[in-house]
C-alpha atoms as one frame of an Amber mdcrd trajectory, in Angstrom:
protein
  13.834  15.967  -9.247  10.482  15.053 -10.782   7.642  15.612  -8.291   6.237
  12.095  -8.187   3.937  12.838  -5.256   2.270  15.716  -7.108   1.848  13.530
 -10.192   0.399  10.664  -8.142  -2.013  12.998  -6.397  -3.238  14.464  -9.693
  -3.524  11.005 -11.266  -5.561   9.454  -8.451  -7.637  12.553  -7.789  -8.776
  12.206 -11.391  -9.540   8.489 -11.056 -11.200   8.513  -7.632 -14.816   8.949
  -8.706 -14.855   5.828 -10.878 -11.865   3.896  -9.494 -13.810   1.026  -7.914
 -16.141   0.642 -10.878 -13.412   0.635 -13.565 -12.069  -2.896 -13.101  -9.139
  -2.522 -15.515  -5.342  -2.624 -15.285  -4.966   1.159 -14.999  -7.756   1.457
 -12.456  -8.647  -1.024  -9.712  -8.016  -4.529 -11.100  -4.600  -5.138  -9.550
  -5.579  -3.293  -6.398  -8.553  -5.589  -5.872  -6.376  -8.675  -6.392  -3.910
  -7.435  -3.790  -6.618  -6.388  -1.344  -8.338  -9.764  -1.454  -5.007 -11.532
  -0.929  -4.187  -9.360   2.082  -7.679  -9.884   3.495  -7.188 -13.638   3.347
  -3.782 -13.393   5.007  -5.090 -11.439   7.998  -8.220 -13.564   8.410  -6.604
 -15.753  11.085  -4.335 -13.069  12.581  -5.441 -11.490  15.885  -5.264  -7.692
  15.792  -6.882  -4.658  17.387  -5.591  -1.878  15.129  -4.752  -1.885  11.409
  -3.413   0.860   9.153  -3.749   0.747   5.354  -1.130   2.979   3.688  -2.152
   4.171   0.238  -5.700   3.152   1.110  -7.307   4.749  -1.952 -11.089   4.435
  -1.791 -10.957   2.251   1.345 -11.607  -0.961  -0.589  -9.502  -3.184   1.707
 -10.760  -1.635   4.933 -14.348  -2.050   3.730 -13.714  -5.789   3.312 -12.023
  -6.146   6.686 -14.628  -4.266   8.732 -17.270  -6.715   7.551 -15.209  -9.589
   9.000 -13.722  -8.236  12.212 -14.265  -5.355  14.631 -11.064  -3.385  15.200
  -9.665   0.142  14.859  -9.042   0.788  11.175  -7.131   3.733   9.746  -6.443
   4.581   6.124  -4.021   7.184   4.792  -3.635   8.321   1.196  -2.011  11.195
  -0.678  -5.118  11.824  -2.796  -7.754  14.128  -1.310 -10.344  12.751  -3.724
  -9.615   9.123  -2.864 -10.026   9.962   0.817 -13.263  11.823   0.039 -14.641
   8.708  -1.681 -13.470   6.465   1.182 -15.171   8.687   3.770 -18.308   8.786
   1.643 -18.716   5.016   2.008 -19.555   5.467   5.693 -17.422   2.510   6.781
 -18.019   1.918  10.486 -14.946   1.846  12.698 -12.722   3.460  10.046 -10.885
   6.789  10.003  -9.387   8.120   6.772  -6.667  10.776   6.574  -4.799  12.594
   3.811  -1.080  12.021   4.262   2.199  10.732   2.852   3.618   7.225   3.279
   7.007   8.535   4.361   5.539  10.901   6.976   2.747   8.913   8.621   0.601
  11.021  10.998   0.487   8.399  13.771   2.477   7.806  16.992   5.068   5.073
  17.378   3.709   1.584  18.017   0.097   2.386  17.118  -0.833  -0.658  15.001
  -0.703  -4.445  15.014  -0.766  -4.578  11.205   0.248  -2.126   8.478  -0.837
  -2.937   4.924   0.131  -1.439   1.588  -1.547  -2.567  -1.629  -0.575  -1.434
  -5.125   0.786   1.949  -4.090   4.411   1.251  -3.143   5.674   1.799  -6.703
   4.433   5.393  -6.430   6.588   6.231  -3.404   9.604   8.391  -4.276  11.217
   7.482  -0.943  10.429   3.760  -0.535  13.020   3.090   2.168  11.612   5.951
   4.254   8.090   4.575   3.753   9.203   1.188   5.079  10.873   2.784   8.097
   7.672   4.690   8.818   5.613   1.485   8.575   7.987  -0.133  11.058   7.838
   2.894  13.373   4.058   2.851  13.726   3.937  -0.918  14.232   3.900  -2.522
  17.661   6.758  -4.953  18.414   6.040  -8.170  16.531   3.573  -6.392  14.254
   3.116  -7.296  10.593   3.838  -5.211   7.501   1.984  -6.698   4.517   2.989
  -5.189   1.171   1.362  -6.252  -2.093   2.380  -4.702  -5.398   3.068  -5.237
  -9.077   6.679  -5.236 -10.169   9.505  -6.791 -12.109  13.254  -7.125 -11.787
  16.247  -7.325 -14.098  16.419  -5.484 -17.407  12.662  -4.782 -17.379  12.948
  -2.972 -14.057  15.891  -0.923 -15.329  13.922   0.177 -18.392  10.890   1.100
 -16.278  12.864   2.934 -13.602  15.285   4.812 -15.835  13.263   5.428 -18.995
   9.516   4.781 -18.948   8.749   6.138 -15.471  10.817   9.239 -16.232   8.374
   9.989 -19.041   5.151   8.860 -17.336   2.755  11.361 -15.777   0.944   8.935
 -13.454   3.400   9.167 -10.558   4.872   5.675 -11.032   8.503   6.064 -10.007
  10.122   2.690  -9.321   9.533  -1.017  -9.702  11.093  -4.071  -8.143  10.169
  -7.712  -7.848   9.270  -9.823  -4.831  12.903 -10.549  -3.970  13.707  -6.860
  -4.127  10.957  -6.104  -1.607  12.253  -8.878   0.663  15.715  -7.289   0.648
  14.288  -3.837   1.365  12.202  -5.157   4.258  15.174  -6.960   5.773  17.260
  -3.779   5.533  14.442  -1.838   7.239  14.453  -4.185  10.244  11.798  -6.744
   9.361  11.974 -10.522   9.458  10.344 -12.019   6.357   7.324 -14.003   7.550
   5.800 -14.839   4.154   6.495 -14.147   0.489   4.333 -15.251  -2.405   3.719
 -14.577  -6.073  -0.037 -14.133  -6.459  -0.634 -13.683 -10.167   1.695 -12.776
 -13.034   3.737  -9.816 -11.712   1.658  -9.312  -8.550   3.196 -10.419  -5.248
   2.657 -10.067  -1.505   5.479  -9.944   1.020   4.897  -9.962   4.785   7.494
  -8.725   7.247   7.406  -8.945  11.030   8.851  -6.138  13.128  11.776  -7.502
  15.117
């Protein structure tokens, strides 16, 4: 099987140094759109601990720490992304290198788990969702924002284009597909919205 994690790590290690500054489709544009949408969604939600999976350079956590004091954790596969995130000196934030399907945190550690524009890089998406649910407290929120399509376009991406790509992209699905995956993982869908073009955000609540 193609090593999507190794490809993702190499891809984002190479982008890390200029990721925030390169506001283009293949760098941070979609990520920033998703991060700002998530930040608005959690603005009125009470929480004490939040985990951002696939945190990259810590862009979302940097926004959130300026609005609310809480315990913030970020985990990402890319050593270089984590290096950049740590270099920002974000108060109240801890950043760790790790995989989405093997989160290095105890059960029930967080009120909110977020995931912005990294889910399509996960070779084991169902396992990543189960891990998000595991580390959430009962009633906690899983907020996933990504870019994706369904139908014939998804089939072409998943079975042809992503097989040839070297960026670590390995699967795509649309908003409804994410809703179905969340429900199967034990979440109740609390909110689902199309943000812009192919970008969506789906929020699940741990039962």
